[in-house]
N, C-alpha and C positions, 0 to 999 in steps of 0.2 A: 569456146571449147572447156568440156568439163575438166576441171580441176584434179587430176589423179592426185595431189599432194593431201587433198583434204578428203574425209571419210563422209560418205553419200547415201541415202537410201537405196539410190537407183543403180542397181549392180552392173549396168550394159554401157558399153562404148560402141558408137557406130566405127565404121573402117575409115572413115574419113578422120574421126577423132584419133584413133590408133595411130593413123599415119602421122598427124600431126605430132602427137606425142612422141612419135621415132624421131622425126626429121629436127624437133627442137630441144630434144634432151639429150644429155650424153650418154653413151653406152654405160650401163653399169648402174644409172641412178634409177633405172626401172627393170622389172624382169618382166619378158614376153614369155609367156608358159604354153607349150604347146601339150594338149591332154591326149593325142591321138597315138593310137599303136604305132611303133618303130615302122613297120611297111608304109604307113601312111604317111609320116615324115619323112622319109626316102625319097618317094616320087615327088612330093612339093612340101616346102615349108617358108614362113616367114624367115629371112636372112637375121641371124642372131637369136631367133627364138630357140628356148630349152625347152628338151623332150623330156617330160614326166608323163608317162602313159595314168591315165585315171586309176587302173586299177594299182598303180604302184604308188600312187600321191600320198595315200594316208601313213606309209612308212616314210615318206619324203618330206613331210612338214617340219619336223625338227631341223631340217638341214636349209630350210627356207627363212628368210628375214620377214616377219609379218609388219614391220614399218616401212617397208618398202614397195612403193605403187607397183601392182602386179595385173597386168591383162593377161587373159586366158582365153586360148580358141580351141576350137576343135575342127571339124570337118563342116558343120553347119549350125553348130550352135548349143546342140542339147547335153553334150558331155561337158562343155565348158559352163553352163549354168549349174550344173550340178557341183562341177569343181568349186565353183566358187560359193556354193549354198557351203560344202564341206570347208573351205579356207576360213569363212565368215564364223563357221561354227566353232572354229581353233582358236579366234580372236586376230585374224586379219580382216582389217576393216576397208583399208585401201586396194581392194581388188574386184576386177570387172571381168565380164565376159564379153567377147567381140561379138556383137551381133551378126549373123550369117556365117560366122567362122572363115574357113579359107576359102570356100565357095566365093563368099562377097568380095574377100580380099583381091580375088582373081578376077572380079566383076561377071561373075556367076549367080543364079539366082538357084537356090535349092531350100527345101524344107525337110528338116530333120524330126526324129522323135521328141514329144512333149515328153517333159519330167512329170513324175507324179506330184500331185499336190500336197503341199506341206502345210498349207493356211491354217489347218486345225491345231497346229503345235503354237502355243500361247508363250511358252517360256518359263511358265510358273505353275506347271502340273504337279498335284500331288503325286507321293509315290503310287497311290491306285491308280490314277490316271495315266502314268508312265508306263505300267506294265499293262494296261488296256490298250495303249497306242501302239507298243510293241506288239503285242499280240494281235491288232489287226494290220501291222505291217507285216508279219509274218503269215497271215491270211491271206493277205493281197498278194504277196510274192507268191505263194503256193499256187493261187489262181492263175497268177500269169505263168510261171513254168508247166503248170498241167497244158494250158493252151497253148502255148509256144513249141511244145514238145510234137504235139500232132503235127503242127505246119513245118517244122524243121527240114525233115528229109534225111540230112545227115547223120549217120549212125552215132558218130561220137559226138554232136550235138545233142540229140534226143538221149543219150546214155547221162551226159553231164546234167542236163534239165532235169531230168527224171531223179537223180540224185539230188541235185538242189530242193526238188519239190519235198524229197522225202527228209531231208534236214529241216525246212521249215515245219513240217509237221513235228517234228520231234520238238523243234523249239518252242510250238505252241502249247505243247505239253508240259515242257518245263516252264513254261510262263505261269501255267494254269497251278502248278505245285508253288513255285513263289508266291503268286497272287495269296493262293491260300493262307501259305505259312506268314504272310504278312496280315492280313484282314480276317483270316477265319471265314471268308465268304467263297462262293464260286466265282470264278472269273467269267465264265461264259454266261451264268446268270447275271453278273454284273452288267456286262457287256450289253447284254439285251434290253436291260432295264434304262442304260442310257445315265449308269450312275449318279441314281437320283436328279436327272435332270440336268446334269453338266451340259453346256452347249458344246463342248468339244468331242462329245460322243455322239451327237447327232449326224450320223453318215459317215463319219472317221474317213481313212482314206479313199477316196474315188477311183477306185480300180477298175471299174466297170467303164468310166468317163475316160481313164487312160488309156485301156485297151480299146475303146471306140476311136478315140483320137488317132490312134497309132495304128489301126487295122492294116492300113494298106502297106504298112512296113513290115508286118509280120510272115511276107511272101521270101523274105530274101533272110537266109541265114544270119549273113553279116550283121542285118539290121535287128535281128531278135538278139543275138549277142551285144550290140551296141544297147539296148534297150535295158538286157539283163545287168550290164555293166552299169547302167546309169542308177538302176533300181538299187542294186546290192549297194552304191555308193550312197544312195540318200539312206538305205537301211542302217548303215555303218554312221553317218552324221547323226541319226536319230539316238542310237544307241550311247553314242559318246557324249553326247549333249547330257542324254537323261543319267547316265552313271555318273556323271561330273555334279549332278545336281543331287542325285539319289541320297536320302538319308539314312537308310535302312543299311545296314552294311551286305547282308548276306545278298539282298537284291543289287546293291550297287556291284558286287564281284560277279554277279551272275551277269549283268548288263554287258559287263567289259568282256566278259568271255565271250558273250555272242558276239561283241563286236571286233574280236579276233578270228572268229569263224569267218564272219563276212570279209575281211582282209583276205582270208583263203580262198573264199569263192571268188572275189574279184581277181587273183591272180590266175586260178585255173581258167575263168571266163577269158582273163586277157592271154594266156596261151593259145586257147582254142582259137580264139579271133585271129591271131596270129598265122596259126597253122591254116585257117581256111581262107585267110584275104590272099 
């Protein structure tokens, strides 16, 4: 069995490994974290699991113990993988996603949305690279919302997705201004040129691939909102990591500001998910 007491590069645990962890360890020695929405939790959950919906997780992090082994689960694994990514970005090392989620725990098979790739993020980006990657993230979010709102159907969902799409456009304009103030160059031109050949700029975030992989989930309002929550959580994680490392004060404050806005987006998406579910 994977030892939850030791940090590992593999952030997943199987259902059997989690069941072994639960049966062989004292309650309170580990945290079983459910990041679904309250209605999902009330319908069924693993005994002893603590509910913190993914949209609320960023604000709950200070109340969690980063030294305690933590297993995160959701419905089928998409949201829990993003939650693990977020927690690891905030210093949690012994945190794992339960593969297959509550469906696998119940002996069922299901496939959930795939998260957006973040493999382009090395961790040692220059300030210019951080701002270009943030711009690419905002551009990708805007494209997702533009596509999703056409398929959503529900007027409230369409209204929120349209609002978020407009916000991402404003973020892009502000990123362009911040980049110019920092570098005296044009962000869009720097992005198009690949920032002088930097490999991190080749392709950026693969939004086309993300939407192609999740095409069959975009006919469901709940799944559209679930994907939106995943994407906004990943954007928040990216901006918090970059803000922490950004040396330029104005750019750092700007990234922190965007991260706070992403928290509000997550809260709005979570409330709407609960209303529709």
